[in-house]
All heavy atoms as TSV, in Angstrom:
chain	resi	resn	atom	element	x	y	z
A	1	MET	N	N	-109.919	-14.006	108.496
A	1	MET	CA	C	-110.189	-13.402	107.197
A	1	MET	C	C	-111.276	-12.347	107.375
A	1	MET	O	O	-112.289	-12.592	107.995
A	1	MET	CB	C	-110.656	-14.496	106.231
A	1	MET	CG	C	-110.886	-13.994	104.843
A	1	MET	SD	S	-111.452	-15.264	103.672
A	1	MET	CE	C	-110.119	-16.392	103.677
A	2	SER	N	N	-111.073	-11.168	106.842
A	2	SER	CA	C	-112.046	-10.085	106.974
A	2	SER	C	C	-113.248	-10.342	106.072
A	2	SER	O	O	-113.193	-11.137	105.146
A	2	SER	CB	C	-111.413	-8.743	106.615
A	2	SER	OG	O	-111.228	-8.661	105.220
A	3	LYS	N	N	-114.338	-9.633	106.377
A	3	LYS	CA	C	-115.547	-9.760	105.564
A	3	LYS	C	C	-115.256	-9.393	104.114
A	3	LYS	O	O	-115.702	-10.045	103.191
A	3	LYS	CB	C	-116.637	-8.848	106.139
A	3	LYS	CG	C	-117.931	-8.902	105.390
A	3	LYS	CD	C	-118.956	-7.988	106.037
A	3	LYS	CE	C	-120.233	-7.962	105.242
A	3	LYS	NZ	N	-121.200	-7.043	105.813
A	4	PHE	N	N	-114.442	-8.336	103.913
A	4	PHE	CA	C	-114.145	-7.897	102.553
A	4	PHE	C	C	-113.307	-8.933	101.812
A	4	PHE	O	O	-113.597	-9.259	100.675
A	4	PHE	CB	C	-113.432	-6.552	102.569
A	4	PHE	CG	C	-113.075	-6.063	101.190
A	4	PHE	CD1	C	-114.063	-5.720	100.288
A	4	PHE	CD2	C	-111.771	-5.964	100.795
A	4	PHE	CE1	C	-113.754	-5.283	99.025
A	4	PHE	CE2	C	-111.440	-5.528	99.528
A	4	PHE	CZ	C	-112.440	-5.189	98.646
A	5	SER	N	N	-112.271	-9.466	102.459
A	5	SER	CA	C	-111.428	-10.443	101.768
A	5	SER	C	C	-112.218	-11.707	101.474
A	5	SER	O	O	-112.007	-12.345	100.456
A	5	SER	CB	C	-110.165	-10.750	102.563
A	5	SER	OG	O	-110.489	-11.309	103.812
A	6	ASN	N	N	-113.142	-12.069	102.359
A	6	ASN	CA	C	-114.009	-13.214	102.101
A	6	ASN	C	C	-114.879	-12.949	100.878
A	6	ASN	O	O	-115.062	-13.809	100.034
A	6	ASN	CB	C	-114.876	-13.509	103.331
A	6	ASN	CG	C	-115.669	-14.789	103.182
A	6	ASN	OD1	O	-115.223	-15.733	102.536
A	6	ASN	ND2	N	-116.830	-14.815	103.781
A	7	GLN	N	N	-115.405	-11.723	100.763
A	7	GLN	CA	C	-116.213	-11.362	99.597
A	7	GLN	C	C	-115.368	-11.388	98.336
A	7	GLN	O	O	-115.809	-11.838	97.294
A	7	GLN	CB	C	-116.849	-9.980	99.779
A	7	GLN	CG	C	-117.770	-9.581	98.646
A	7	GLN	CD	C	-118.966	-10.507	98.509
A	7	GLN	OE1	O	-119.562	-10.916	99.492
A	7	GLN	NE2	N	-119.314	-10.845	97.292
A	8	ARG	N	N	-114.131	-10.913	98.420
A	8	ARG	CA	C	-113.255	-10.942	97.246
A	8	ARG	C	C	-113.014	-12.379	96.804
A	8	ARG	O	O	-112.946	-12.672	95.631
A	8	ARG	CB	C	-111.905	-10.272	97.535
A	8	ARG	CG	C	-111.944	-8.817	97.840
A	8	ARG	CD	C	-112.426	-7.852	96.776
A	8	ARG	NE	N	-112.154	-8.137	95.413
A	8	ARG	CZ	C	-112.948	-7.760	94.405
A	8	ARG	NH1	N	-114.066	-7.121	94.642
A	8	ARG	NH2	N	-112.653	-8.011	93.158
A	9	GLN	N	N	-112.886	-13.308	97.771
A	9	GLN	CA	C	-112.709	-14.711	97.425
A	9	GLN	C	C	-113.941	-15.213	96.683
A	9	GLN	O	O	-113.826	-15.917	95.690
A	9	GLN	CB	C	-112.463	-15.557	98.684
A	9	GLN	CG	C	-112.311	-17.038	98.412
A	9	GLN	CD	C	-111.130	-17.349	97.512
A	9	GLN	OE1	O	-110.086	-16.737	97.628
A	9	GLN	NE2	N	-111.300	-18.283	96.617
A	10	GLN	N	N	-115.129	-14.842	97.146
A	10	GLN	CA	C	-116.355	-15.259	96.477
A	10	GLN	C	C	-116.425	-14.656	95.077
A	10	GLN	O	O	-116.906	-15.293	94.154
A	10	GLN	CB	C	-117.570	-14.850	97.297
A	10	GLN	CG	C	-117.705	-15.624	98.583
A	10	GLN	CD	C	-118.812	-15.090	99.464
A	10	GLN	OE1	O	-119.511	-14.136	99.113
A	10	GLN	NE2	N	-118.987	-15.690	100.625
A	11	ASP	N	N	-115.945	-13.433	94.907
A	11	ASP	CA	C	-115.947	-12.793	93.594
A	11	ASP	C	C	-115.131	-13.593	92.588
A	11	ASP	O	O	-115.444	-13.618	91.414
A	11	ASP	CB	C	-115.391	-11.376	93.666
A	11	ASP	CG	C	-116.365	-10.390	94.293
A	11	ASP	OD1	O	-117.543	-10.755	94.474
A	11	ASP	OD2	O	-115.946	-9.270	94.597
A	12	HIS	N	N	-114.079	-14.261	93.058
A	12	HIS	CA	C	-113.252	-15.053	92.155
A	12	HIS	C	C	-114.023	-16.243	91.593
A	12	HIS	O	O	-113.665	-16.767	90.546
A	12	HIS	CB	C	-111.984	-15.542	92.860
A	12	HIS	CG	C	-111.043	-14.433	93.204
A	12	HIS	ND1	N	-110.429	-13.657	92.249
A	12	HIS	CD2	C	-110.624	-13.958	94.389
A	12	HIS	CE1	C	-109.667	-12.756	92.843
A	12	HIS	NE2	N	-109.774	-12.911	94.139
A	13	ASP	N	N	-115.080	-16.657	92.292
A	13	ASP	CA	C	-115.877	-17.777	91.837
A	13	ASP	C	C	-116.889	-17.382	90.754
A	13	ASP	O	O	-117.502	-18.245	90.145
A	13	ASP	CB	C	-116.630	-18.413	93.009
A	13	ASP	CG	C	-115.681	-19.007	94.045
A	13	ASP	OD1	O	-114.518	-19.308	93.694
A	13	ASP	OD2	O	-116.105	-19.154	95.193
A	14	LEU	N	N	-117.053	-16.091	90.507
A	14	LEU	CA	C	-118.001	-15.614	89.507
A	14	LEU	C	C	-117.432	-15.810	88.108
A	14	LEU	O	O	-116.227	-15.712	87.901
A	14	LEU	CB	C	-118.280	-14.120	89.708
A	14	LEU	CG	C	-118.911	-13.716	91.031
A	14	LEU	CD1	C	-118.971	-12.204	91.133
A	14	LEU	CD2	C	-120.279	-14.324	91.191
A	15	ASP	N	N	-118.335	-16.023	87.156
A	15	ASP	CA	C	-117.845	-16.074	85.775
A	15	ASP	C	C	-117.512	-14.648	85.318
A	15	ASP	O	O	-117.887	-13.662	85.949
A	15	ASP	CB	C	-118.829	-16.767	84.848
A	15	ASP	CG	C	-120.160	-16.041	84.690
A	15	ASP	OD1	O	-120.251	-14.849	85.042
A	15	ASP	OD2	O	-121.103	-16.661	84.187
A	16	ASP	N	N	-116.781	-14.541	84.249
A	16	ASP	CA	C	-116.315	-13.231	83.774
A	16	ASP	C	C	-117.462	-12.283	83.458
A	16	ASP	O	O	-117.380	-11.088	83.744
A	16	ASP	CB	C	-115.425	-13.395	82.544
A	16	ASP	CG	C	-114.080	-14.020	82.872
A	16	ASP	OD1	O	-113.673	-13.967	84.057
A	16	ASP	OD2	O	-113.446	-14.556	81.955
A	17	ALA	N	N	-118.532	-12.799	82.884
A	17	ALA	CA	C	-119.667	-11.934	82.526
A	17	ALA	C	C	-120.301	-11.312	83.768
A	17	ALA	O	O	-120.625	-10.120	83.780
A	17	ALA	CB	C	-120.713	-12.731	81.746
A	18	GLU	N	N	-120.463	-12.095	84.843
A	18	GLU	CA	C	-121.068	-11.561	86.067
A	18	GLU	C	C	-120.134	-10.571	86.745
A	18	GLU	O	O	-120.558	-9.533	87.247
A	18	GLU	CB	C	-121.438	-12.698	87.021
A	18	GLU	CG	C	-122.059	-12.236	88.326
A	18	GLU	CD	C	-123.387	-11.508	88.169
A	18	GLU	OE1	O	-124.000	-11.545	87.082
A	18	GLU	OE2	O	-123.819	-10.884	89.156
A	19	HIS	N	N	-118.866	-10.864	86.766
A	19	HIS	CA	C	-117.893	-9.943	87.364
A	19	HIS	C	C	-117.892	-8.614	86.610
A	19	HIS	O	O	-117.910	-7.540	87.222
A	19	HIS	CB	C	-116.499	-10.582	87.341
A	19	HIS	CG	C	-115.522	-9.885	88.213
A	19	HIS	ND1	N	-115.563	-9.957	89.587
A	19	HIS	CD2	C	-114.483	-9.080	87.910
A	19	HIS	CE1	C	-114.588	-9.225	90.081
A	19	HIS	NE2	N	-113.914	-8.683	89.091
A	20	THR	N	N	-117.939	-8.668	85.298
A	20	THR	CA	C	-117.989	-7.462	84.465
A	20	THR	C	C	-119.277	-6.686	84.713
A	20	THR	O	O	-119.265	-5.457	84.832
A	20	THR	CB	C	-117.872	-7.836	82.983
A	20	THR	OG1	O	-116.636	-8.508	82.784
A	20	THR	CG2	C	-117.954	-6.618	82.089
A	21	ARG	N	N	-120.398	-7.396	84.819
A	21	ARG	CA	C	-121.694	-6.750	85.061
A	21	ARG	C	C	-121.678	-5.997	86.387
A	21	ARG	O	O	-122.120	-4.840	86.469
A	21	ARG	CB	C	-122.809	-7.797	85.062
A	21	ARG	CG	C	-124.199	-7.206	85.171
A	21	ARG	CD	C	-125.244	-8.287	85.357
A	21	ARG	NE	N	-125.203	-8.850	86.687
A	21	ARG	CZ	C	-125.712	-8.267	87.791
A	21	ARG	NH1	N	-126.300	-7.101	87.702
A	21	ARG	NH2	N	-125.631	-8.855	88.956
A	22	ARG	N	N	-121.143	-6.628	87.419
A	22	ARG	CA	C	-121.090	-5.969	88.734
A	22	ARG	C	C	-120.155	-4.772	88.718
A	22	ARG	O	O	-120.475	-3.724	89.292
A	22	ARG	CB	C	-120.659	-6.966	89.810
A	22	ARG	CG	C	-121.716	-8.011	90.077
A	22	ARG	CD	C	-121.274	-8.983	91.133
A	22	ARG	NE	N	-122.270	-10.025	91.320
A	22	ARG	CZ	C	-122.316	-10.826	92.371
A	22	ARG	NH1	N	-121.414	-10.724	93.333
A	22	ARG	NH2	N	-123.249	-11.747	92.461
A	23	ASP	N	N	-119.024	-4.906	88.076
A	23	ASP	CA	C	-118.098	-3.770	87.979
A	23	ASP	C	C	-118.734	-2.609	87.233
A	23	ASP	O	O	-118.600	-1.441	87.624
A	23	ASP	CB	C	-116.802	-4.174	87.276
A	23	ASP	CG	C	-115.876	-4.963	88.176
A	23	ASP	OD1	O	-116.064	-4.941	89.412
A	23	ASP	OD2	O	-114.961	-5.608	87.638
A	24	ARG	N	N	-119.450	-2.890	86.145
A	24	ARG	CA	C	-120.128	-1.826	85.392
A	24	ARG	C	C	-121.180	-1.126	86.248
A	24	ARG	O	O	-121.314	0.094	86.219
A	24	ARG	CB	C	-120.790	-2.413	84.146
A	24	ARG	CG	C	-120.101	-1.998	82.875
A	24	ARG	CD	C	-120.868	-2.464	81.694
A	24	ARG	NE	N	-120.886	-3.927	81.810
A	24	ARG	CZ	C	-121.297	-4.764	80.895
A	24	ARG	NH1	N	-121.775	-4.318	79.781
A	24	ARG	NH2	N	-121.257	-6.049	81.066
A	25	TRP	N	N	-121.945	-1.928	87.008
A	25	TRP	CA	C	-122.975	-1.360	87.893
A	25	TRP	C	C	-122.324	-0.409	88.895
A	25	TRP	O	O	-122.789	0.710	89.095
A	25	TRP	CB	C	-123.724	-2.475	88.627
A	25	TRP	CG	C	-124.638	-1.938	89.682
A	25	TRP	CD1	C	-124.297	-1.545	90.949
A	25	TRP	CD2	C	-126.038	-1.666	89.557
A	25	TRP	NE1	N	-125.386	-1.068	91.621
A	25	TRP	CE2	C	-126.469	-1.134	90.794
A	25	TRP	CE3	C	-126.959	-1.836	88.531
A	25	TRP	CZ2	C	-127.792	-0.772	91.017
A	25	TRP	CZ3	C	-128.269	-1.476	88.773
A	25	TRP	CH2	C	-128.678	-0.945	89.990
A	26	LEU	N	N	-121.242	-0.856	89.530
A	26	LEU	CA	C	-120.584	-0.033	90.548
A	26	LEU	C	C	-120.018	1.253	89.959
A	26	LEU	O	O	-120.091	2.311	90.576
A	26	LEU	CB	C	-119.482	-0.834	91.247
A	26	LEU	CG	C	-119.978	-1.965	92.141
A	26	LEU	CD1	C	-118.810	-2.821	92.610
A	26	LEU	CD2	C	-120.764	-1.430	93.319
A	27	ARG	N	N	-119.469	1.176	88.756
A	27	ARG	CA	C	-118.952	2.400	88.111
A	27	ARG	C	C	-120.098	3.346	87.761
A	27	ARG	O	O	-119.982	4.560	87.906
A	27	ARG	CB	C	-118.171	2.035	86.851
A	27	ARG	CG	C	-116.763	1.565	87.139
A	27	ARG	CD	C	-115.892	1.555	85.891
A	27	ARG	NE	N	-116.453	0.780	84.802
A	27	ARG	CZ	C	-116.290	-0.533	84.622
A	27	ARG	NH1	N	-115.579	-1.221	85.491
A	27	ARG	NH2	N	-116.824	-1.155	83.597
A	28	ARG	N	N	-121.206	2.808	87.310
A	28	ARG	CA	C	-122.337	3.637	86.901
A	28	ARG	C	C	-123.039	4.277	88.093
A	28	ARG	O	O	-123.399	5.456	88.070
A	28	ARG	CB	C	-123.336	2.790	86.106
A	28	ARG	CG	C	-124.475	3.591	85.503
A	28	ARG	CD	C	-125.452	2.750	84.677
A	28	ARG	NE	N	-124.800	1.686	83.948
A	28	ARG	CZ	C	-125.148	0.392	84.037
A	28	ARG	NH1	N	-126.119	0.011	84.834
A	28	ARG	NH2	N	-124.519	-0.526	83.342
A	29	HIS	N	N	-123.264	3.487	89.156
A	29	HIS	CA	C	-124.075	3.964	90.275
A	29	HIS	C	C	-123.261	4.356	91.503
A	29	HIS	O	O	-123.782	5.027	92.391
A	29	HIS	CB	C	-125.097	2.902	90.676
A	29	HIS	CG	C	-126.049	2.563	89.571
A	29	HIS	ND1	N	-127.074	3.394	89.183
A	29	HIS	CD2	C	-126.104	1.489	88.747
A	29	HIS	CE1	C	-127.732	2.844	88.181
A	29	HIS	NE2	N	-127.162	1.688	87.889
A	30	GLY	N	N	-122.023	3.898	91.593
A	30	GLY	CA	C	-121.176	4.251	92.725
A	30	GLY	C	C	-121.397	3.413	93.964
A	30	GLY	O	O	-120.590	3.450	94.888
A	31	HIS	N	N	-122.491	2.682	94.026
A	31	HIS	CA	C	-122.830	1.843	95.179
A	31	HIS	C	C	-123.574	0.617	94.671
A	31	HIS	O	O	-124.173	0.640	93.594
A	31	HIS	CB	C	-123.737	2.585	96.162
A	31	HIS	CG	C	-123.138	3.841	96.706
A	31	HIS	ND1	N	-122.171	3.832	97.675
A	31	HIS	CD2	C	-123.363	5.135	96.401
A	31	HIS	CE1	C	-121.833	5.070	97.952
A	31	HIS	NE2	N	-122.539	5.893	97.185
A	32	SER	N	N	-123.565	-0.427	95.484
A	32	SER	CA	C	-124.316	-1.631	95.128
A	32	SER	C	C	-125.815	-1.371	95.305
A	32	SER	O	O	-126.217	-0.409	95.970
A	32	SER	CB	C	-123.892	-2.794	96.019
A	32	SER	OG	O	-124.401	-2.608	97.332
A	33	PRO	N	N	-126.670	-2.240	94.759
A	33	PRO	CA	C	-128.115	-2.065	94.960
A	33	PRO	C	C	-128.504	-2.040	96.444
A	33	PRO	O	O	-129.341	-1.240	96.846
A	33	PRO	CB	C	-128.716	-3.281	94.256
A	33	PRO	CG	C	-127.716	-3.658	93.218
A	33	PRO	CD	C	-126.382	-3.343	93.835
A	34	VAL	N	N	-127.887	-2.884	97.256
A	34	VAL	CA	C	-128.206	-2.910	98.685
A	34	VAL	C	C	-127.798	-1.595	99.341
A	34	VAL	O	O	-128.548	-1.030	100.144
A	34	VAL	CB	C	-127.520	-4.109	99.377
A	34	VAL	CG1	C	-127.678	-4.037	100.890
A	34	VAL	CG2	C	-128.085	-5.418	98.846
A	35	GLN	N	N	-126.633	-1.072	99.002
A	35	GLN	CA	C	-126.182	0.197	99.573
A	35	GLN	C	C	-127.113	1.337	99.178
A	35	GLN	O	O	-127.363	2.247	99.971
A	35	GLN	CB	C	-124.752	0.504	99.145
A	35	GLN	CG	C	-123.724	-0.428	99.753
A	35	GLN	CD	C	-122.358	-0.301	99.104
A	35	GLN	OE1	O	-122.235	0.127	97.959
A	35	GLN	NE2	N	-121.327	-0.696	99.836
A	36	LEU	N	N	-127.641	1.304	97.963
A	36	LEU	CA	C	-128.542	2.372	97.512
A	36	LEU	C	C	-129.866	2.376	98.267
A	36	LEU	O	O	-130.540	3.401	98.331
A	36	LEU	CB	C	-128.806	2.239	96.006
A	36	LEU	CG	C	-127.618	2.582	95.114
A	36	LEU	CD1	C	-127.930	2.247	93.660
A	36	LEU	CD2	C	-127.236	4.041	95.250
A	37	LEU	N	N	-130.237	1.254	98.871
A	37	LEU	CA	C	-131.473	1.192	99.658
A	37	LEU	C	C	-131.332	1.871	101.023
A	37	LEU	O	O	-132.333	2.171	101.668
A	37	LEU	CB	C	-131.907	-0.265	99.859
A	37	LEU	CG	C	-132.402	-0.980	98.613
A	37	LEU	CD1	C	-132.608	-2.460	98.912
A	37	LEU	CD2	C	-133.681	-0.349	98.098
A	38	HIS	N	N	-130.077	2.096	101.472
A	38	HIS	CA	C	-129.811	2.743	102.764
A	38	HIS	C	C	-130.528	2.041	103.911
A	38	HIS	O	O	-131.119	2.677	104.781
A	38	HIS	CB	C	-130.199	4.228	102.744
A	38	HIS	CG	C	-129.474	5.013	101.707
A	38	HIS	ND1	N	-128.147	5.347	101.834
A	38	HIS	CD2	C	-129.882	5.500	100.509
A	38	HIS	CE1	C	-127.775	6.035	100.768
A	38	HIS	NE2	N	-128.804	6.128	99.945
A	39	LEU	N	N	-130.487	0.715	103.899
A	39	LEU	CA	C	-131.117	-0.052	104.964
A	39	LEU	C	C	-130.257	-0.033	106.216
A	39	LEU	O	O	-129.041	-0.086	106.149
A	39	LEU	CB	C	-131.318	-1.499	104.523
A	39	LEU	CG	C	-132.238	-1.712	103.328
A	39	LEU	CD1	C	-132.214	-3.171	102.907
A	39	LEU	CD2	C	-133.642	-1.259	103.645
A	40	ASP	N	N	-130.915	0.025	107.361
A	40	ASP	CA	C	-130.233	0.003	108.638
A	40	ASP	C	C	-129.713	-1.418	108.898
A	40	ASP	O	O	-130.471	-2.388	108.846
A	40	ASP	CB	C	-131.196	0.430	109.743
A	40	ASP	CG	C	-130.572	0.397	111.111
A	40	ASP	OD1	O	-129.482	0.975	111.290
A	40	ASP	OD2	O	-131.185	-0.223	112.004
A	41	THR	N	N	-128.419	-1.549	109.163
A	41	THR	CA	C	-127.805	-2.848	109.399
A	41	THR	C	C	-128.469	-3.578	110.559
A	41	THR	O	O	-128.717	-4.779	110.493
A	41	THR	CB	C	-126.295	-2.689	109.671
A	41	THR	OG1	O	-125.717	-1.982	108.583
A	41	THR	CG2	C	-125.617	-4.024	109.820
A	42	HIS	N	N	-128.770	-2.855	111.622
A	42	HIS	CA	C	-129.416	-3.469	112.787
A	42	HIS	C	C	-130.781	-4.044	112.405
A	42	HIS	O	O	-131.138	-5.143	112.829
A	42	HIS	CB	C	-129.556	-2.456	113.922
A	42	HIS	CG	C	-130.227	-3.004	115.137
A	42	HIS	ND1	N	-129.616	-3.910	115.974
A	42	HIS	CD2	C	-131.461	-2.792	115.630
A	42	HIS	CE1	C	-130.458	-4.231	116.941
A	42	HIS	NE2	N	-131.576	-3.562	116.756
A	43	LEU	N	N	-131.535	-3.329	111.603
A	43	LEU	CA	C	-132.846	-3.801	111.168
A	43	LEU	C	C	-132.722	-5.094	110.367
A	43	LEU	O	O	-133.478	-6.043	110.577
A	43	LEU	CB	C	-133.549	-2.731	110.322
A	43	LEU	CG	C	-134.888	-3.122	109.720
A	43	LEU	CD1	C	-135.912	-3.375	110.814
A	43	LEU	CD2	C	-135.367	-2.044	108.771
A	44	ILE	N	N	-131.754	-5.146	109.477
A	44	ILE	CA	C	-131.546	-6.351	108.667
A	44	ILE	C	C	-131.219	-7.537	109.567
A	44	ILE	O	O	-131.790	-8.624	109.421
A	44	ILE	CB	C	-130.425	-6.131	107.636
A	44	ILE	CG1	C	-130.860	-5.083	106.611
A	44	ILE	CG2	C	-130.060	-7.435	106.936
A	44	ILE	CD1	C	-129.753	-4.606	105.707
A	45	LYS	N	N	-130.328	-7.330	110.529
A	45	LYS	CA	C	-129.928	-8.422	111.422
A	45	LYS	C	C	-131.077	-8.897	112.293
A	45	LYS	O	O	-131.246	-10.092	112.497
A	45	LYS	CB	C	-128.758	-7.988	112.291
A	45	LYS	CG	C	-127.465	-7.870	111.531
A	45	LYS	CD	C	-126.341	-7.409	112.424
A	45	LYS	CE	C	-125.057	-7.256	111.627
A	45	LYS	NZ	N	-123.972	-6.746	112.474
A	46	THR	N	N	-131.885	-7.982	112.825
A	46	THR	CA	C	-132.967	-8.376	113.728
A	46	THR	C	C	-134.107	-9.070	112.998
A	46	THR	O	O	-134.838	-9.840	113.607
A	46	THR	CB	C	-133.524	-7.175	114.515
A	46	THR	OG1	O	-133.996	-6.192	113.615
A	46	THR	CG2	C	-132.469	-6.597	115.438
A	47	THR	N	N	-134.266	-8.816	111.716
A	47	THR	CA	C	-135.321	-9.504	110.959
A	47	THR	C	C	-134.874	-10.873	110.466
A	47	THR	O	O	-135.689	-11.651	109.993
A	47	THR	CB	C	-135.773	-8.668	109.742
A	47	THR	OG1	O	-134.654	-8.423	108.901
A	47	THR	CG2	C	-136.411	-7.369	110.164
A	48	GLY	N	N	-133.572	-11.157	110.576
A	48	GLY	CA	C	-133.068	-12.461	110.168
A	48	GLY	C	C	-132.809	-12.578	108.675
A	48	GLY	O	O	-132.552	-13.666	108.172
A	49	ILE	N	N	-132.865	-11.474	107.977
A	49	ILE	CA	C	-132.606	-11.482	106.535
A	49	ILE	C	C	-131.107	-11.603	106.309
A	49	ILE	O	O	-130.309	-10.953	106.975
A	49	ILE	CB	C	-133.136	-10.188	105.880
A	49	ILE	CG1	C	-134.645	-10.102	106.026
A	49	ILE	CG2	C	-132.731	-10.121	104.407
A	49	ILE	CD1	C	-135.214	-8.765	105.593
A	50	HIS	N	N	-130.725	-12.440	105.362
A	50	HIS	CA	C	-129.314	-12.581	105.006
A	50	HIS	C	C	-129.108	-11.966	103.629
A	50	HIS	O	O	-129.731	-12.389	102.658
A	50	HIS	CB	C	-128.912	-14.050	104.989
A	50	HIS	CG	C	-127.501	-14.255	104.559
A	50	HIS	ND1	N	-126.434	-14.001	105.390
A	50	HIS	CD2	C	-126.978	-14.652	103.384
A	50	HIS	CE1	C	-125.322	-14.248	104.736
A	50	HIS	NE2	N	-125.619	-14.639	103.516
A	51	LEU	N	N	-128.271	-10.940	103.567
A	51	LEU	CA	C	-127.982	-10.264	102.309
A	51	LEU	C	C	-126.509	-10.377	101.981
A	51	LEU	O	O	-125.664	-10.277	102.867
A	51	LEU	CB	C	-128.328	-8.770	102.403
A	51	LEU	CG	C	-129.777	-8.405	102.613
A	51	LEU	CD1	C	-129.911	-6.910	102.853
A	51	LEU	CD2	C	-130.609	-8.826	101.435
A	52	VAL	N	N	-126.206	-10.579	100.728
A	52	VAL	CA	C	-124.823	-10.536	100.275
A	52	VAL	C	C	-124.666	-9.254	99.479
A	52	VAL	O	O	-125.278	-9.084	98.433
A	52	VAL	CB	C	-124.465	-11.757	99.401
A	52	VAL	CG1	C	-123.057	-11.627	98.850
A	52	VAL	CG2	C	-124.627	-13.034	100.201
A	53	ASP	N	N	-123.904	-8.333	100.044
A	53	ASP	CA	C	-123.676	-7.059	99.379
A	53	ASP	C	C	-122.336	-7.119	98.671
A	53	ASP	O	O	-121.306	-7.259	99.290
A	53	ASP	CB	C	-123.686	-5.926	100.391
A	53	ASP	CG	C	-123.583	-4.568	99.723
A	53	ASP	OD1	O	-123.668	-4.478	98.490
A	53	ASP	OD2	O	-123.396	-3.592	100.447
A	54	TRP	N	N	-122.352	-7.020	97.361
A	54	TRP	CA	C	-121.123	-7.129	96.579
A	54	TRP	C	C	-120.534	-5.779	96.233
A	54	TRP	O	O	-119.653	-5.669	95.387
A	54	TRP	CB	C	-121.350	-7.957	95.318
A	54	TRP	CG	C	-122.611	-7.625	94.559
A	54	TRP	CD1	C	-123.796	-8.291	94.654
A	54	TRP	CD2	C	-122.813	-6.590	93.599
A	54	TRP	NE1	N	-124.715	-7.730	93.829
A	54	TRP	CE2	C	-124.146	-6.680	93.156
A	54	TRP	CE3	C	-121.993	-5.601	93.082
A	54	TRP	CZ2	C	-124.674	-5.816	92.208
A	54	TRP	CZ3	C	-122.524	-4.737	92.137
A	54	TRP	CH2	C	-123.851	-4.853	91.710
A	55	GLY	N	N	-120.973	-4.751	96.926
A	55	GLY	CA	C	-120.435	-3.425	96.665
A	55	GLY	C	C	-119.072	-3.213	97.299
A	55	GLY	O	O	-118.571	-4.019	98.066
A	56	ARG	N	N	-118.485	-2.087	96.991
A	56	ARG	CA	C	-117.213	-1.709	97.594
A	56	ARG	C	C	-117.435	-1.458	99.087
A	56	ARG	O	O	-118.502	-1.028	99.481
A	56	ARG	CB	C	-116.677	-0.452	96.930
A	56	ARG	CG	C	-116.322	-0.686	95.482
A	56	ARG	CD	C	-115.776	0.583	94.834
A	56	ARG	NE	N	-115.486	0.345	93.440
A	56	ARG	CZ	C	-116.255	0.765	92.445
A	56	ARG	NH1	N	-117.328	1.471	92.693
A	56	ARG	NH2	N	-115.926	0.498	91.194
A	57	PRO	N	N	-116.433	-1.721	99.913
A	57	PRO	CA	C	-116.606	-1.466	101.356
A	57	PRO	C	C	-116.811	0.023	101.612
A	57	PRO	O	O	-116.300	0.862	100.880
A	57	PRO	CB	C	-115.310	-1.966	101.965
A	57	PRO	CG	C	-114.344	-2.054	100.848
A	57	PRO	CD	C	-115.114	-2.197	99.577
A	58	ALA	N	N	-117.571	0.324	102.644
A	58	ALA	CA	C	-117.831	1.714	103.007
A	58	ALA	C	C	-116.532	2.385	103.433
A	58	ALA	O	O	-115.697	1.756	104.073
A	58	ALA	CB	C	-118.844	1.777	104.137
A	59	SER	N	N	-116.369	3.639	103.063
A	59	SER	CA	C	-115.163	4.361	103.479
A	59	SER	C	C	-115.292	4.698	104.954
A	59	SER	O	O	-116.370	4.954	105.459
A	59	SER	CB	C	-114.981	5.619	102.644
A	59	SER	OG	O	-116.093	6.460	102.792
A	60	ARG	N	N	-114.173	4.704	105.628
A	60	ARG	CA	C	-114.196	4.974	107.076
A	60	ARG	C	C	-113.710	6.360	107.358
A	60	ARG	O	O	-112.943	6.940	106.775
A	60	ARG	CB	C	-113.300	3.972	107.772
A	60	ARG	CG	C	-113.904	2.605	107.683
A	60	ARG	CD	C	-113.038	1.601	108.411
A	60	ARG	NE	N	-113.637	0.300	108.190
A	60	ARG	CZ	C	-113.848	-0.564	109.135
A	60	ARG	NH1	N	-113.519	-0.300	110.352
A	60	ARG	NH2	N	-114.381	-1.723	108.870
């Protein structure tokens, strides 16, 4: 299972109000709060911080 499909599965566990709130945020800002911080993935991993980013996957 890919990281994105796993996240989509977790999204199904959200109540309707939270799912709506996240969708509104993404439409308004275009990126999740974590994506807007422009944090280096390597830095996050080396510090041991665990983040759940509920934004849309990055375009390739």
